[in-house]
MARPA-684297 format. One record per residue (C-alpha): residue number from 1; z negated, x, y. Coordinates in Angstrom, 3 decimals. Example, Ala and Ser with C-alpha at 12.3 -4.5 7.8 and 13.67 -1.06 7.14 Angstrom:
[1,[-7.800,12.300,-4.500]]
[2,[-7.140,13.670,-1.060]]
% end
This chain:
[1,[42.719,-9.414,-14.256]]
[2,[41.138,-9.179,-17.710]]
[3,[39.383,-12.517,-17.275]]
[4,[42.675,-14.090,-16.202]]
[5,[44.389,-12.853,-19.359]]
[6,[41.526,-14.016,-21.571]]
[7,[41.623,-17.490,-20.034]]
[8,[45.370,-17.719,-20.581]]
[9,[45.098,-16.575,-24.211]]
[10,[42.282,-19.025,-24.971]]
[11,[44.265,-21.826,-23.300]]
[12,[47.135,-21.300,-25.762]]
[13,[44.997,-22.251,-28.775]]
[14,[44.755,-26.025,-28.071]]
[15,[48.456,-26.011,-27.125]]
[16,[49.396,-24.623,-30.532]]
[17,[47.080,-27.103,-32.281]]
[18,[48.697,-30.038,-30.474]]
[19,[52.175,-28.707,-31.267]]
[20,[51.260,-28.289,-34.934]]
[21,[49.911,-31.843,-35.062]]
[22,[52.993,-33.330,-33.379]]
[23,[55.374,-31.458,-35.670]]
[24,[53.380,-32.469,-38.732]]
[25,[53.418,-36.144,-37.761]]
[26,[57.101,-36.094,-36.871]]
[27,[58.063,-34.701,-40.274]]
[28,[55.920,-37.247,-42.100]]
[29,[56.946,-40.285,-40.045]]
[30,[60.676,-39.506,-39.863]]
[31,[62.999,-41.308,-42.308]]
[32,[63.709,-39.525,-45.569]]
[33,[61.731,-38.370,-48.586]]
[34,[61.932,-34.746,-49.769]]
[35,[60.897,-35.836,-53.258]]
[36,[63.947,-38.105,-53.467]]
[37,[66.175,-35.191,-52.449]]
[38,[64.658,-33.036,-55.171]]
[39,[64.885,-35.464,-58.087]]
[40,[68.297,-36.883,-57.142]]
[41,[69.706,-40.389,-57.034]]
[42,[69.346,-41.110,-60.758]]
[43,[65.635,-40.324,-60.989]]
[44,[63.145,-42.912,-62.168]]
[45,[60.199,-44.122,-60.136]]
[46,[57.837,-42.211,-62.421]]
[47,[59.692,-38.953,-61.830]]
[48,[59.676,-39.572,-58.086]]
[49,[55.940,-40.212,-58.025]]
[50,[55.298,-37.143,-60.158]]
[51,[57.212,-34.921,-57.740]]
[52,[55.408,-36.449,-54.763]]
[53,[52.096,-35.778,-56.463]]
[54,[53.026,-32.148,-57.147]]
[55,[54.063,-31.683,-53.528]]
[56,[50.854,-33.280,-52.252]]
[57,[52.737,-36.029,-50.422]]
[58,[50.621,-38.806,-51.912]]
[59,[47.483,-37.547,-50.175]]
[60,[46.297,-39.068,-46.919]]
[61,[47.882,-37.612,-43.783]]
[62,[44.589,-36.114,-42.485]]
[63,[44.120,-34.390,-45.833]]
[64,[47.646,-32.989,-45.786]]
[65,[47.266,-31.754,-42.219]]
[66,[43.889,-30.162,-42.886]]
[67,[45.233,-28.403,-45.980]]
[68,[48.251,-27.073,-44.093]]
[69,[46.166,-26.096,-41.045]]
[70,[43.738,-24.121,-43.175]]
[71,[46.643,-22.207,-44.703]]
[72,[48.069,-21.488,-41.245]]
[73,[44.739,-20.073,-40.062]]
[74,[44.875,-17.719,-43.040]]
[75,[48.411,-16.644,-42.095]]
[76,[50.102,-18.744,-44.772]]
[77,[52.776,-21.186,-43.567]]
[78,[53.166,-22.727,-47.010]]
[79,[55.987,-22.697,-49.530]]
[80,[59.426,-24.224,-49.147]]
[81,[59.912,-27.371,-51.231]]
[82,[63.483,-26.467,-52.182]]
[83,[63.753,-22.669,-52.045]]
[84,[60.386,-22.153,-53.738]]
[85,[59.625,-19.184,-51.506]]
[86,[56.916,-18.613,-48.891]]
[87,[57.975,-19.836,-45.457]]
[88,[56.913,-16.519,-43.899]]
[89,[59.286,-14.692,-46.253]]
[90,[62.178,-17.001,-45.377]]
[91,[61.524,-16.529,-41.645]]
[92,[61.379,-12.744,-42.080]]
[93,[64.741,-12.798,-43.900]]
[94,[66.442,-14.763,-41.102]]
[95,[64.761,-13.393,-38.000]]
[96,[67.096,-10.447,-37.336]]
[97,[70.249,-12.503,-36.539]]
[98,[68.303,-14.825,-34.245]]
[99,[66.515,-12.025,-32.390]]
[100,[69.808,-10.123,-32.084]]
[101,[71.637,-13.120,-30.640]]
[102,[68.804,-14.002,-28.256]]
[103,[68.393,-10.391,-27.072]]
[104,[72.101,-9.803,-26.415]]
[105,[72.365,-13.171,-24.656]]
[106,[69.327,-12.509,-22.481]]
[107,[70.475,-8.991,-21.561]]
[108,[73.971,-10.191,-20.719]]
[109,[72.581,-13.097,-18.692]]
[110,[70.217,-10.992,-16.576]]
[111,[72.798,-8.264,-15.918]]
[112,[75.304,-10.858,-14.685]]
[113,[73.167,-13.608,-13.136]]
[114,[70.730,-11.628,-10.978]]
[115,[73.330,-9.474,-9.169]]
[116,[75.588,-12.521,-8.798]]
[117,[72.749,-14.537,-7.249]]
[118,[71.783,-11.700,-4.898]]
[119,[75.352,-11.235,-3.669]]
[120,[75.767,-14.996,-3.217]]
[121,[72.583,-15.073,-1.122]]
[122,[73.830,-12.114,0.924]]
[123,[77.141,-13.906,1.558]]
[124,[75.433,-17.251,2.092]]
[125,[78.017,-19.930,2.842]]
[126,[80.944,-17.711,1.846]]
[127,[83.531,-18.206,-0.860]]
[128,[81.406,-16.394,-3.460]]
[129,[78.435,-18.627,-2.676]]
[130,[80.543,-21.766,-2.995]]
[131,[82.119,-20.444,-6.180]]
[132,[78.681,-19.823,-7.681]]
[133,[77.588,-23.368,-6.905]]
[134,[80.728,-24.732,-8.542]]
[135,[80.254,-22.507,-11.589]]
[136,[76.624,-23.669,-11.863]]
[137,[77.661,-27.310,-11.895]]
[138,[80.333,-26.584,-14.500]]
[139,[77.980,-24.521,-16.669]]
[140,[75.347,-27.269,-16.711]]
[141,[77.928,-29.968,-17.532]]
[142,[79.614,-28.513,-20.623]]
[143,[77.676,-28.531,-23.937]]
[144,[77.231,-25.180,-25.674]]
[145,[79.124,-26.229,-28.806]]
[146,[82.182,-27.186,-26.724]]
[147,[82.142,-23.783,-25.016]]
[148,[81.786,-22.138,-28.422]]
[149,[84.784,-23.892,-29.959]]
[150,[86.940,-23.143,-26.896]]
[151,[86.033,-19.434,-27.054]]
[152,[86.750,-19.370,-30.798]]
[153,[90.155,-20.958,-30.237]]
[154,[91.099,-18.496,-27.479]]
[155,[89.611,-15.158,-28.521]]
[156,[89.421,-15.524,-32.312]]
[157,[92.356,-17.739,-33.319]]
[158,[94.933,-17.180,-30.580]]
[159,[94.288,-13.600,-29.429]]
[160,[92.529,-12.488,-32.656]]
[161,[90.335,-10.064,-30.742]]
[162,[87.040,-11.143,-32.268]]
[163,[85.858,-12.642,-35.572]]
[164,[85.594,-16.412,-35.856]]
[165,[82.217,-16.576,-37.554]]
[166,[79.628,-14.546,-39.420]]
[167,[77.109,-11.807,-38.744]]
[168,[76.821,-8.098,-39.530]]
[169,[73.394,-6.524,-39.658]]
[170,[72.683,-3.765,-37.167]]
[171,[72.014,-1.417,-40.078]]
[172,[75.717,-1.668,-40.994]]
[173,[76.730,-0.252,-37.618]]
[174,[76.254,-1.134,-33.958]]
[175,[79.979,-1.790,-33.444]]
[176,[80.437,-4.501,-36.109]]
[177,[77.006,-5.942,-35.212]]
[178,[77.908,-6.317,-31.545]]
[179,[81.449,-7.506,-32.281]]
[180,[80.133,-10.542,-34.153]]
[181,[77.652,-11.357,-31.373]]
[182,[80.007,-11.270,-28.373]]
[183,[81.371,-14.824,-28.661]]
[184,[78.061,-16.560,-29.512]]
[185,[76.246,-14.577,-26.803]]
[186,[78.833,-15.570,-24.179]]
[187,[78.617,-19.167,-25.385]]
[188,[74.866,-19.227,-24.892]]
[189,[74.788,-17.183,-21.711]]
[190,[77.165,-19.327,-19.635]]
[191,[74.528,-22.018,-19.146]]
[192,[71.756,-19.524,-18.402]]
[193,[73.885,-17.420,-16.072]]
[194,[74.490,-20.569,-14.040]]
[195,[70.778,-21.446,-14.026]]
[196,[69.360,-18.000,-13.225]]
[197,[72.063,-17.117,-10.686]]
[198,[71.483,-20.351,-8.807]]
[199,[67.710,-19.860,-8.631]]
[200,[68.150,-16.188,-7.680]]
[201,[70.514,-17.157,-4.901]]
[202,[68.091,-19.750,-3.490]]
[203,[65.025,-17.474,-3.749]]
[204,[66.699,-14.438,-2.189]]
[205,[68.322,-16.531,0.561]]
[206,[64.899,-17.905,1.473]]
[207,[63.320,-14.453,1.432]]
[208,[66.050,-13.102,3.720]]
[209,[64.979,-15.519,6.473]]
[210,[61.434,-14.134,6.653]]
[211,[60.086,-12.082,9.550]]
[212,[59.640,-8.917,7.498]]
[213,[63.376,-8.885,6.808]]
[214,[64.193,-9.078,10.516]]
[215,[61.670,-6.306,11.153]]
[216,[63.253,-4.118,8.471]]
[217,[66.683,-4.646,9.989]]
[218,[65.339,-3.841,13.462]]
[219,[64.069,-0.518,12.110]]
[220,[67.621,0.381,11.095]]
[221,[67.116,0.113,7.333]]
[222,[70.410,-0.273,5.478]]
[223,[71.450,-3.787,4.478]]
[224,[71.551,-2.895,0.785]]
[225,[67.961,-1.606,0.885]]
[226,[66.807,-4.673,2.826]]
[227,[68.501,-6.899,0.285]]
[228,[66.952,-5.195,-2.743]]
[229,[63.560,-4.003,-1.506]]
[230,[62.670,-6.959,0.713]]
[231,[64.893,-9.807,-0.444]]
[232,[65.010,-9.427,-4.224]]
[233,[61.512,-7.955,-4.568]]
[234,[59.886,-10.862,-2.735]]
[235,[61.947,-13.386,-4.708]]
[236,[60.888,-11.895,-8.053]]
[237,[58.308,-14.555,-8.963]]
[238,[60.674,-17.568,-9.059]]
[239,[63.360,-15.446,-10.735]]
[240,[60.990,-14.295,-13.485]]
[241,[59.803,-17.883,-13.882]]
[242,[63.298,-19.225,-14.449]]
[243,[64.070,-16.366,-16.852]]
[244,[60.999,-17.419,-18.857]]
[245,[62.204,-21.030,-18.823]]
[246,[65.620,-19.786,-19.913]]
[247,[64.100,-18.034,-22.924]]
[248,[62.411,-21.281,-23.938]]
[249,[65.717,-23.157,-23.586]]
[250,[67.422,-20.356,-25.483]]
[251,[65.443,-21.276,-28.593]]
[252,[67.090,-24.702,-28.681]]
[253,[70.509,-23.264,-27.860]]
[254,[70.290,-20.790,-30.730]]
[255,[70.105,-23.657,-33.252]]
[256,[73.422,-25.123,-32.091]]
[257,[75.190,-21.795,-31.564]]
[258,[74.225,-20.393,-34.953]]
[259,[75.627,-23.517,-36.586]]
[260,[78.925,-23.205,-34.701]]
[261,[79.376,-19.505,-35.512]]
[262,[77.829,-19.629,-39.019]]
[263,[75.162,-17.064,-38.155]]
[264,[72.495,-16.961,-40.899]]
[265,[69.514,-16.980,-38.564]]
[266,[66.514,-19.190,-37.924]]
[267,[68.666,-21.797,-36.175]]
[268,[70.811,-22.316,-39.251]]
[269,[67.695,-22.272,-41.417]]
[270,[66.192,-25.011,-39.221]]
[271,[69.261,-27.207,-39.648]]
[272,[69.158,-26.733,-43.443]]
[273,[65.441,-27.545,-43.519]]
[274,[65.879,-30.732,-41.499]]
[275,[68.782,-31.946,-43.643]]
[276,[66.801,-31.407,-46.850]]
[277,[63.506,-32.745,-45.385]]
[278,[61.773,-29.487,-46.276]]
[279,[58.472,-30.230,-44.534]]
[280,[56.739,-26.815,-44.880]]
[281,[59.849,-24.990,-43.681]]
[282,[60.344,-27.295,-40.683]]
[283,[56.681,-26.993,-39.722]]
[284,[56.629,-23.228,-40.173]]
[285,[59.774,-22.545,-38.133]]
[286,[58.717,-24.904,-35.347]]
[287,[55.272,-23.338,-35.168]]
[288,[56.849,-19.880,-35.113]]
[289,[59.117,-20.864,-32.209]]
[290,[56.105,-22.379,-30.440]]
[291,[54.178,-19.117,-30.717]]
[292,[57.204,-17.283,-29.261]]
[293,[57.361,-19.771,-26.391]]
[294,[53.642,-19.433,-25.638]]
[295,[53.888,-15.625,-25.792]]
[296,[56.806,-15.655,-23.336]]
[297,[54.838,-17.850,-20.942]]
[298,[51.907,-15.449,-21.194]]
[299,[54.161,-12.487,-20.400]]
[300,[55.591,-14.372,-17.420]]
[301,[52.060,-15.004,-16.133]]
[302,[51.237,-11.314,-16.538]]
[303,[54.387,-10.367,-14.632]]
[304,[53.149,-12.438,-11.678]]
[305,[50.266,-9.977,-11.321]]
[306,[52.785,-7.145,-11.044]]
[307,[55.274,-8.757,-8.666]]
[308,[52.761,-10.559,-6.443]]
[309,[49.422,-8.720,-5.991]]
[310,[47.989,-11.744,-4.161]]
[311,[47.711,-13.571,-7.487]]
[312,[45.199,-10.973,-8.720]]
[313,[42.593,-12.329,-6.363]]
% end
């Protein structure tokens, strides 16, 4: 088991290097010049070149990448071109809203999707099963920002039950904190509820056709226990896998949702960085999200050892 974990951890290093290289090249090759955004439209060519020199943008691309990579190895993600603050400090300031939104969304999704998928598998072919399939198709078809604006119109503008936008820190009270997260969390979770519930339904339905399930029923074990202990337990690996995939997709969904609901998290910070061509900030946030994604994949792999002992050998 230890050797398996070590191999997985070592395998993440080249992945992160490739991601860092791709992000670096994308920021440098994309249209737009951060120096031009800094000096403004009325700046002279001399001023523009001076700013580019101060930012290190006139150096060769390999030199720029090596300089940035060496800083990253030392735990330094660089300094924002426009905010003049360390990227790590900016990420630390914005991480709470993003983690809060992602955590509430994930908790809500699992609590709704897994039981819904299990019940749909139990009533395979019934009205609930057909309803789940229809909801899955609908959830995959509607973009998150459309769902967000519809929920704002209904629950914030018409019914006035919830705030339209904004975020309250958890230190100011759990009630106001959760109240501001309900609409964005529902917006994000609809897609993932559809995804996870559909996979749960398929995995549990397949597990319920196995011989050990028929044996358990022949022994007189209750249907609920058969469903949970034999059906859900043996379908855990694909369910955990799709939850891990959902977390990775959640990172992209957070960017859009935070923009719609004006949540000052990493998603909104990413949008601001892209619009201003703030290279160090874009690179730092993307690398941070990549580390999160790799860590989630590692945790999913570790969970396989728990749910399926055969993988240990």
